[in-house]
N, C-alpha and C positions, 0 to 999 in steps of 0.2 A: 364188673362185667357190664354188658350192654343193657340187659333188662333188669339188673339187680337193683336193690334198694339203696346202693351207695350214692352219694351226692355227685361223684365224678361223672357217671354215665349220663344222667339226665341233664347235667350242665352242658355236656358235649353236644347232645341232640338239640338243646335250646340254642346253642351257639350256631350249629349248622343251619337250623331253621331261620335264625335271625340273619345270617349271612346270605341265605338263599333269597329271603325277602328283599334284602338290599340289592342283590344281583338282579332280581326281577325288576325292581323299581328303576335301577340304573339302566337296564336294557330297554324298558319302556320309554324312559326319557330320551335315550339315544335314537330309538326308532321314531318317536314322535318328532324329534328335532330334524331327523333326516327326511321324513315323509311329509311333514306339514307344508314346507315350501312347494314340493312337487304336487301335492293335492290342491293347494291353493292355485297354482298355475293351471292345473287341469280344470279346476272349477271356473277360472277366468276364461279359459279357451272355450269351454262348453257354453258359458254365458254369451260370449261373443258370437259363437256359431248360432245360437238361438236368435240373437238380435239380427244377424245377417239373414237367417232363414225367414224370419217374420217380415223383414224388409222386402225380400224377394217375393214372398207371397202377396204382400200388399201391392207391389208393382205389377205382378201378374194379373191381379184382379183389376187394377186400373187400366191396364192395356186392353184387357178383354172388354171392359165397359166402353172404352173409347172406340174400339174396333166395331162393336155392335151399334153403338149410338151414333156412329158416323152416318148410318142409314137415315137418321132423323132429318138430315139436310134435304134428302130427296123425297121424303114422304109428304103426302098431302093429308092434312088433318082438318080440312074444312068439312063440316057436317051440316046437314039440313036440320030442321027442327025435330023431326022424329027419327032420324037415322042413328042406328047403333052400329058400331063397327067392331070387328074383331081386331085384336092386336096384330101389328105387322109381324111377318115371319121372323125378322131379325130380333124383335122384342121377345118373341116366344123362345128363340134360340138362346138369347141372353139369359132369360129366366131359367131355362133348362141347365145351362152351364153353371150359373150361380148356385142352383140347387144341388148339382153334382159336387161342386167344390165344397159347399157347406156340409154335405153328407160325408165327404172324405175327411174334412178337417174335424168333424165331430168325433171321429174314431180316435183322434190323437190329442185333442184339446179338452180340458175339463169343462163341464157344463156349469153354467152360473145359475 
């Protein structure tokens, strides 16, 4: 019988369990073989997208800096002995923009 003390019943269950383990192992290997290349490609694409995104962010910051610092050419920075001057408006705006960009990026990038 199925649950009886005879040797035949427990041998059948052991065989079923052994076959099931082999089937699960075989299925895992097939799935791994099928999905690993796809996951590797996906990882490569995500990595490439990250590189492009960082490049675009870097270029955006450079363009902003050049835009604002172009005002340096027309500014007069000659000071007398006791004169203190406030920063030019374009420098203040650049500082505000850079602070806003830093605050935005801090939400997405890990802190060091």
